[in-house]
Structures are given as structure tokens and as C-alpha cells.
N, C-alpha and C positions, 0 to 999 in steps of 0.2 A: 793087420797092423793095429797095434794098441796105442791108445791115446790116454793121456793123463792131464789133469788140471794141476798146474803149479801155482800155488797161492803164496804170495809174499805180503806180509803185513809189516809195515814199518812206520816210523815217525815221518811226517811229510818232508822234513828237511833232507832225508836220505833217498827220496823217491828218484830223483834224476840220476844219482850215482848207481843205484841198483838197476834201473832200467838200462843204463849204459853197460853195466856188467853183463846183464842177461842178453843184450843185443850182441855184444862181442862174443858171447858163448854160442850164439846161433838162434836165439829167440827172435822171430821177425816182428812180432807185435803182441800187444796185450791190451787188456781192458783195465782202466784205472778207475777205482772207486774211492771217493773221499769219505772219511768217517771220523768218528770220535769214540773213545771208550766210554763206558758207563761204570760208575761206581757209587757207593753210598757215602762219598766224602773221604774215604780212606784211599791211600795209594794201593792199587792192586797190582800184583805182578803175575806174569805168566812165564813159568820156567825161568825165574830170576830176572826177567825183563819187565821193567815198569813202563807202561805206555801212558803218557799224559798228553793232553792237547790233541791237535789234529793228527790223524793217521791216514795212511794210504794203503789200500789193498790193490795189489797188482795181480791180475788173473791172466795166466797164459794157458792156452790149450796146445799141448805139444805131443809129438810122438814120444813114446816112452824112453827110448834111448837118448834122444835129444834132451829130454827133461832132466835126466841124470847129469848130463854135461852142464846144463844151466844151473842146476841146484848145487853142484860142486863149485862152480865159479862164484855163486852167491855166498856159499859157505866160506870160501877162501877170503872173500871181501870182508865178511863180518868178523872173521877171526883176526884179520890183519889190521882192521881199522875199527874205531869205536862206532859201531852202527847198531842202533836198537832195531832188531829185525827178527822175525820168525818166518820161516819158509817151509812149506811141506807140499807133498804131492798126494793126490787121491786119484784112484782109477776112474776112468769113464767107461761104462759098459756099452752105451749107445750114443751115437752122435750123428747129427745131420747138419747141413749148411756150411760145411767147410769149403773154403776157396778151392776150386778144382786145380788151380796152378800149384797150390801148396800140397795138395794130395799127390799130384803128379811128381813133384819134387821128392816127396818122401818115398813114393814107389820106385822112382829111378835110383835113389840112394840105396834102397834095399836090394834092388837088382844088381847094382854094382858090387855090394858086399857079398852077394851070393856067387858072383862070377869070380871072386878072388880065390 
């Protein structure tokens, strides 16, 4: 079973909406980090997005297949509504400490897919 970290960086005012979108797509919970950008006085942009003021970083640890579903849902939201956001995944090669119930749920879903 492969896991990835799904990272969502957004302006704080979009945090609740993006958490809701991720939850509806199957993400059961994440870690919220509050932050702010740093610049030398000029407005800086990242892939044409300008982040000013308070920002939120939402970190999800998800099974790889689920992460694609959640990322697609977030992408749909930011394309259909004006939302300053960047989201990406990165692979996790080793992980410990995941909730056993969550692991069991993933294992059961994989078994069901293999039985089809």
C-alpha cells in the first residue's frame, strides 16, 4: 500500500471550503498549519498565484488512489471558483503511527477491488 502527502496551500479565507471539498472526496482528516508568506516588500507570485496575508497549509496523509480523487476534487473547485490555492502530492516512502482502523479500511477496500 502506497501513501502520499497531499499538501494544500491557500489563503486562509478558503480553508473551510477546501477542507469541505476534501472531506466530500474521501479525506477523513488533515493537519492545519497557519502561516504567512515572506517577501522583500514586493508581491511575489508562485505559478501566477499571489499569496498575501495569512495562509493555511492543509496536510493530508492518504492512500495514493484516494489522494488522486481528492486532488481532482480540489482542482475542480479552484477551476470553478476564484480560489487562491496550490495543491500537490509527494510520495511517502516510510510511515509509522497511522490509525489502525484507517489502515484496516484501506486494506479492506483494496481486497474488495481485487475481488471484482
